[in-house]
N, C-alpha and C positions, 0 to 999 in steps of 0.2 A: 863858554857856557853852552852854546848851541851844539858843539860837538859832544860835550858831556851828556846833554839831554838826549841826543840822537843815539848815544851808546847805551844809556841806562834807563831809557824811557819805560821799558817793560817792568823793571824793578819798582819804579815810582808808581806805575799803574797798579801793581799788585798791593802796594802799601797804602794807596790813597783811600780805599774803603775803610781800612782800620783807622786812619787819621780822621776821617769824617765821623765815624762812630764815636771815637774818643772825644772829639770836639763837641759832639752833640750831648753825650752822656756825662762827660766830666767837665770840660772847660766851660761850657755855657752855664751849667748850674753853679760852678765855682765863681764865675764872674758876676752872676746875678746875686749870689750870696754876699759877695764883697760889697756890691752896690747897696743891698738891703741894710748893711751895717751903718750906712750914712743917712738912713731915713727913719721914720717912725712907723713903719709898716706893721700892721697886725691884721687879725681876721676881719675887723670891721672896715679897714681902709684899703685892703688889697682888692684888685679887680676881680669880679665874679661874673663870668659870662652867663652862668645859669640864671642869676638874678638880674642880668643886664645892668650890673652896677660897675661903673668905671672906678679906676684907682683914685683914691683921695689922699694918699699918704704924702708927706712933705719931706724935703731934704733937711736934715738936721746937722750935718757936718760930723764932727767928732764927739758929739754929745753921748752917744751910746758907749763909746770906748771910755770916756771920762767917767761915766756913771759906773760902768763895770769895774774899771781899775781903781776906783775910789774905795772899793771894799764894802760898799753899802750892802747890808744884808738883804734888802729888797731886790737887789740884783745878783743874788747868789753868793755873796761874800767871796768874791773871786780868789783872794789870796789864801784864805784858809782852805777853800776847796782845792786850790792848786797844790797846797802842801799835802792834803789828804791824797790827791791824785798821784803825787810823787812817791809818797809812802806806799801806796797800793802798787804802783808800777814797779818800783825798784825792789820792793819786797817780793813780789811775785816772780820777777825775772831772776832774782838771786836764787830763790828756791828752785825755779825751773832749771837753772844752769847747774847748780850743785847736785841736786838729786838726779838730773838727767845724766850728768857726767859720771856719777857713781854707778848708776845702772849700766851705762855704756861700757864702763871698765869691767863690770862683772860679766856682761854678755859678750865681751870681746875675748873671753877665755874659752878654752875648750872644755865645756861642761856638758854633762848628759842632760838632754831635754832642752838644749839652748833654743831651738826653734820654737818650742812650745812656750817658753818664757817670753820670747820676743813677741809672739802673737798676743799673749795675755797682757803684756805691758803696753801694747799699741792699742788695745781695745778702747780705753777712754778717749783716744783721739778719733776713733772710728764712729763712736756713738754721737748722734746729733747733739749739739750743745744744749738746746732747750730741753731735751729729754734728761740729760745729766743734771741740768739746773733744777728741774722739778723733783728729780729723785733726791738730790742733796737737800733741797728745801724741806722735804718730808723727813729726811734723816736728822736734820737739825731742829725739828719741832720740839719745843720745850717739854711737852707732856708725853707725846707718843713716839718721838724720834729715837732711833736706835743709839745715837750718840749719847744722849742723856741717860738712856737705860743702862748703858755700859758704865757710865760714870757713877750712877747710883749704885750699881752692883759692886763696884770696888771702893765705895765710900767716899767718892770725891764730889765736890759741889757740881750741880747741874745748872749752868746759867741759862738764861733766856737768850739763845744765840742770835735770833733775828729780831730782837726788840730794840728799844731806843738806848743802846749802849755800844761801847766799842767792840763788844763781842760780835756784833754784826759784821764789822769790817774783817775781823779774824775769820769768820765763817766764809765770806766770799773769797778771801785769799786762799783758804784751804781748797775750795772748789776749783778756783782758777789754776792753782798749782797742780791739782789732780788732772785737769784737762790739758795743761801745757807741757808737762814733763815728757810725754811720749814724743813730741816733736823734737825737743832738745836731745832726747836720748837717741833717736834715729839719726839726726844730723851729726851728733858727736860720734856715734858708732861708726858712721861712714868715714869721718875724719880719722878715727883711730885705726881703721883698717887700711888707710892710705899711708900710714907711717911705716917705713921699711923695718922689718924685723931684725935686720942686720945691726941696726943701731942699738937695739936692746941687748943683743948677744955680745957686741963689742963692749958695751958698758958693763955688762955682768962679768965679762972676763977681766976687765980693769978693776973690779971690786966695788962697783957702784951699788949703793943700797937701793931698795925699792923706792924710797922717797926721792933719792937723787935721780933715779931713772924717770920718775914721774915729773919731777921739777925741770930737769934739763932736756928731756926728750919728748915726753907726752905733751906737756903744756905748750912748748914752742911749736910742736908739730900740729897742734890744734888751733894755733893762733888765728889763721885765716878763717877757719870754720867758725870759731868762737866769735870773732868780731862780727861776722854776718848774722849769726843766729841771735846774738845779744841785741843788735840793732833792730832786727825784725821783732824780737820779743818785746822790746820797749815800745815800739810803734803800735803793735797789736794790743798790748796790755793797756797802754795809755788810752786807747779808744775802745776798750772792751766794755761795750754797753750791755750786751745780752746777759752775761753772767751776773753782773751787779744788780741789774734791774729785775731779772727773773727770780733770783734767789732772795734778795732783800726788799725788793720793791722800792717805792719812793721814800727811802729812809734817809734822814739827814746825816746819820752817822756813816753811811756808805756812799754818800753823794760825791761823785767825781765830776769833772768838767763836762764830759760827754753826756752823763745822765741828767745833769742840770739843764744842758742845752735842749735835751729831749723834753724835759718837763716844761720848759719855757715855751717850746714850740707847740706842744700838744695839750697842755693843761691850762686851766683858768678860763674865765668867762670870755676873755679876749686874748687869743693866742698871740704872743709877742714874737713875731717873726724877726724883728729887727735885733732884739737882744739875743735871741737864739743864734742868729747868723753871726753876731759879734763874738759869741763864745766859740762858734765854729772856726772863725778866722784866727782867734787867739790860740786855739788848740793847734791849728796848722802852723802858726808862727812858732810856738814852743817846740814843736817837733822838728821844724826846719832848723831852728837854732841848735837843738841837740844834735841833729844829724851832721850839721856843719862842724861843730866842735869835735864830735866823735871822729869824723873823717879826717880832720886836721891832726888829731892825736894819733890816729893810725899812720898817717903819712910820716909824722915825726919818728915813729917807731920802725919805719921802713916797710910798712905794709902797703900794698897796692890795692886800693879799693875805689 
């Protein structure tokens, strides 16, 4: 060990500042959040140096977890909110991937103005998310929004998109798909360009149809890229607070786990830090379970990840 440290001390010295920063900014808040889940801490019981008030919260064990997992509506109706979160997540990721793959296949061809199309399709990704959210919120306005104006012009019903109905969830899915497709498109386009063209030429000589070439060459060639972007897409979308909250606000029909944790932490006469932290730990647990199962499935298919 001493010889190893004598040889690699410089590398450890370079990494140490990063480790310290990560520990301070990530690990310490995470540990504190987990600890809060076993207490009844709120705005009235947490320590406040400004008011010279000491902490008065108490240890409550697993009570917060039991209350949340019981499905009590006063604690956010965890299971129904989880179902809505899963519908939101997998719906968005499905459209992200399928639309992104379709656009990547189109842009991978030699067409005139391909660079211009690429820039235009990447623009939603380049615009700050809160700007896009506010623009779409105005477009979905029931009275003045362009979406309902177009629907009225063609004789279709014009719903109240951001009201107390399931249309609100459809609206935020549309916005998130619009924002997320460029990332999938760029990543999958890079994967397509890494597939050797000789494979397509040989398949075409052997009489393979376009569908057979797509099924037997394109999809297997994109497997490693697809597995990575789908996992990242699930994690990002599961925790996508900004789009849901900025477009629909604190709407029960668009409430997902992360937005309810925010509401519990920042809303109400006495902000409930304990329950909000419990939701945070449960969100982390769900994503860790998903990532573990996903990784195991990839290993069984021969993928290294």
